[in-house]
C-alpha positions in Angstrom: -8.2 -13.1 -64.8 -7.1 -14.7 -61.5 -9.5 -16.9 -59.6 -8.9 -16.8 -55.9 -10.6 -18.2 -52.8 -10.5 -15.4 -50.3 -12.4 -13.1 -48.0 -13.1 -9.8 -49.6 -14.2 -6.4 -48.2 -17.7 -5.4 -49.2 -18.4 -2.9 -51.9 -18.7 0.0 -49.5 -15.0 -0.3 -48.7 -14.1 -0.7 -52.4 -16.0 2.5 -53.3 -14.4 4.3 -50.4 -10.9 3.3 -51.6 -11.8 4.3 -55.1 -12.6 7.9 -54.0 -9.7 8.2 -51.6 -7.0 10.6 -52.8 -4.0 8.3 -52.4 -5.6 5.0 -53.2 -5.0 2.9 -56.4 -7.9 2.6 -58.8 -10.2 -0.2 -57.4 -13.2 -1.3 -59.4 -15.8 -3.8 -58.5 -16.8 -4.4 -62.1 -20.3 -2.9 -61.6 -21.3 -5.8 -59.4 -20.0 -8.5 -61.8 -17.8 -10.1 -59.2 -14.6 -8.8 -60.7 -12.1 -6.4 -59.0 -9.3 -4.5 -60.7 -6.5 -3.0 -58.6 -4.3 -0.7 -60.6 -4.9 1.7 -63.4 -6.8 1.2 -66.7 -3.7 -0.1 -68.6 -2.0 -2.1 -65.9 -3.4 -3.9 -62.9 -4.4 -7.0 -61.2 -7.8 -8.5 -62.1 -9.5 -10.6 -59.5 -12.5 -12.8 -59.9 -14.3 -12.9 -56.5 -17.5 -14.5 -57.5 -18.7 -16.6 -54.6 -16.1 -15.3 -52.2 -17.1 -14.9 -48.6 -17.5 -11.3 -47.3 -15.3 -10.4 -44.4 -17.6 -9.1 -41.7 -15.0 -8.2 -39.1 -17.3 -8.9 -36.2 -16.2 -10.9 -33.2 -17.8 -13.9 -31.6 -18.4 -14.7 -28.0 -16.8 -17.8 -26.5 -18.4 -20.1 -23.9 -16.8 -18.4 -20.9 -19.1 -16.2 -18.7 -18.8 -12.5 -18.4 -16.9 -12.5 -15.1 -14.3 -15.0 -16.3 -13.9 -13.0 -19.6 -13.4 -9.7 -17.7 -10.9 -11.3 -15.3 -8.8 -12.6 -18.3 -8.9 -9.2 -20.0 -7.7 -7.5 -16.8 -5.0 -10.1 -16.3 -3.6 -9.5 -19.8 -3.8 -5.7 -19.5 -2.0 -5.7 -16.1 0.7 -7.8 -17.7 0.8 -5.4 -20.7 1.1 -2.4 -18.3 4.1 -4.0 -16.6 6.0 -5.0 -19.8 4.9 -2.3 -22.2 7.5 0.2 -21.1 10.2 -2.1 -22.7 8.5 -2.0 -26.1 8.7 0.5 -29.0 5.7 2.4 -30.4 2.9 3.5 -28.1 2.9 0.6 -25.7 4.6 2.6 -22.9 1.5 4.9 -22.8 -0.6 2.3 -20.9 -0.8 2.9 -17.2 1.7 5.7 -17.2 1.1 8.2 -20.1 4.0 10.5 -18.8 6.5 7.9 -20.0 10.3 8.8 -19.9 10.6 7.4 -23.5 8.4 10.4 -24.7 11.5 12.6 -24.3 13.2 10.6 -27.1 10.3 9.8 -29.4 8.4 12.9 -30.8 5.4 10.7 -31.8 5.2 9.2 -28.3 5.5 12.6 -26.7 2.7 14.0 -28.8 0.5 10.9 -28.0 1.2 11.4 -24.3 0.1 15.0 -24.5 -3.1 14.0 -26.3 -4.0 11.4 -23.7 -3.3 13.8 -20.7 -4.2 17.1 -22.2 -7.4 19.1 -21.5 -9.3 17.7 -24.5 -8.0 14.2 -24.3 -10.0 11.3 -23.0 -8.0 10.9 -19.7 -7.7 14.2 -18.1 -10.0 14.7 -15.1 -11.8 11.4 -15.8 -13.8 13.3 -18.4 -15.9 11.5 -21.0 -14.9 13.9 -23.8 -13.2 11.7 -26.4 -13.1 14.0 -29.4 -9.5 14.9 -28.6 -8.4 11.3 -29.2 -8.9 11.8 -32.9 -5.7 13.8 -32.9 -3.9 10.4 -32.8 -5.0 9.7 -36.3 -2.0 9.7 -38.7 0.4 10.1 -35.8 3.5 8.0 -36.4 5.1 6.3 -39.4 4.4 3.2 -41.4 1.5 1.7 -43.4 -0.8 2.1 -40.4 0.6 4.8 -38.1 0.8 4.0 -34.4 -1.9 6.4 -33.6 -4.3 4.7 -35.9 -3.5 1.3 -34.4 -4.0 2.7 -30.9 -7.4 4.1 -32.0 -8.4 0.8 -33.5 -7.7 -0.8 -30.1 -9.9 1.8 -28.4 -12.8 0.9 -30.6 -12.2 -2.8 -30.1 -12.5 -2.2 -26.3 -15.8 -0.5 -26.7 -17.0 -3.4 -28.8 -15.9 -5.9 -26.2 -17.6 -3.9 -23.5 -20.8 -3.8 -25.5 -20.9 0.0 -25.5 -21.3 2.3 -28.4 -18.3 4.6 -28.8 -19.1 8.2 -27.8 -20.6 10.1 -30.8 -18.0 12.8 -30.6 -15.2 10.3 -30.9 -16.8 8.6 -33.9 -17.4 11.9 -35.7 -13.9 13.3 -35.0 -12.2 10.1 -36.1 -14.3 10.0 -39.3 -13.3 13.6 -40.0 -9.7 12.7 -39.5 -9.5 10.0 -42.1 -8.1 12.3 -44.9 -5.0 13.2 -42.8 -3.7 9.7 -42.3 -2.3 7.0 -44.7 -4.4 4.9 -47.1 -3.8 1.9 -44.8 -4.6 3.8 -41.7 -7.8 5.3 -43.2 -8.9 1.9 -44.3 -8.4 0.5 -40.9 -10.3 3.3 -39.1 -13.0 3.4 -41.7 -13.8 -0.2 -40.9 -13.5 -0.1 -37.1 -15.9 2.9 -37.1 -18.4 0.4 -38.4 -17.5 -2.2 -35.7 -15.6 -4.3 -38.2 -12.1 -5.4 -37.1 -9.1 -7.0 -38.8 -8.6 -10.7 -38.3 -5.5 -10.3 -36.1 -7.5 -8.1 -33.6 -10.3 -10.6 -33.3 -7.7 -13.3 -32.8 -6.1 -11.2 -30.1 -9.4 -11.0 -28.3 -10.0 -14.7 -28.7 -6.5 -15.5 -27.3 -6.9 -13.3 -24.3 -10.5 -14.4 -23.3 -9.7 -18.0 -23.9 -7.1 -17.8 -21.1 -3.9 -17.9 -23.2 -0.8 -17.0 -21.3 -0.2 -13.2 -21.6 3.4 -13.7 -22.7 2.3 -15.9 -25.6 -0.4 -13.3 -26.5 2.3 -10.7 -26.6 4.4 -12.9 -28.9 1.5 -13.2 -31.3 1.0 -9.4 -31.3 4.7 -8.7 -32.0 4.3 -10.8 -35.2 1.9 -8.2 -36.6 3.8 -5.3 -38.2 6.7 -3.4 -36.7 4.6 -2.3 -33.7 1.0 -2.4 -35.0 0.0 -5.3 -32.8 1.3 -3.9 -29.6 0.1 -0.4 -30.5 -3.4 -1.8 -30.9 -3.2 -3.6 -27.6 -2.1 -0.4 -26.0 -5.2 1.4 -27.1 -7.4 -1.6 -26.1 -5.9 -1.7 -22.5 -5.9 2.1 -22.2 -9.7 2.2 -23.0 -10.5 -0.8 -20.8 -8.7 0.9 -17.9 -10.4 4.2 -18.6 -13.9 2.7 -18.7 -13.2 0.8 -15.4 -11.9 3.9 -13.7 -14.9 6.0 -14.9 -17.3 3.3 -13.7 -15.6 3.2 -10.3 -15.9 6.9 -9.8 -19.4 7.4 -11.1 -22.2 8.5 -8.7 -23.9 5.1 -9.2 -20.8 3.3 -8.0 -20.5 5.5 -5.0 -24.1 4.8 -4.1 
């Protein structure tokens, strides 16, 4: 038995992983404060009695809403200018029809989803169900499409808006077709609970950190996961701002 001081997911996630087709056996010891990762004969036993539960919820800083929004826009404008030089889905921000899509089949498919008739972008529609087609798109432990979607949900959380119901349902239905890591990520963000690096990203941007330094921090997370998440975040922020600007209320 190994004693660790760590943040652990709550039992809902453990039970979800236990039932997932590709997951290792994960047991919570019937509430005894013990977790086994592995099979019945071999595995890692963890004692998590007294460990803090990771909530994954963000916290608001002392800056007011206008300053916070200005800093978010500043970063996303920087990301839009520099994203075309990055790998992954970063080139999608601001210009979905990116030239790089001709070389990357995953990027090409993502571009089609964002600009297609049932994507979230075409015609300024609010139908988001098509975005769930990004789930499982790409390679790696968390595919780029999953990271992008996580950024979209983070943007809704930052805006204080509940994600559209059709988006939530379609992403939940898509969990079985992505990787274990991707499904875990999306399962949590559907509940408004985000990984630590995403919350740090939000803190860095809204505290006024230089955008280049924010990008450096993002590039340290996975091959492209950090910047793929930021791409989804900035795409959703831009979409919501555009939708608000063209709404009848704005016109009036």
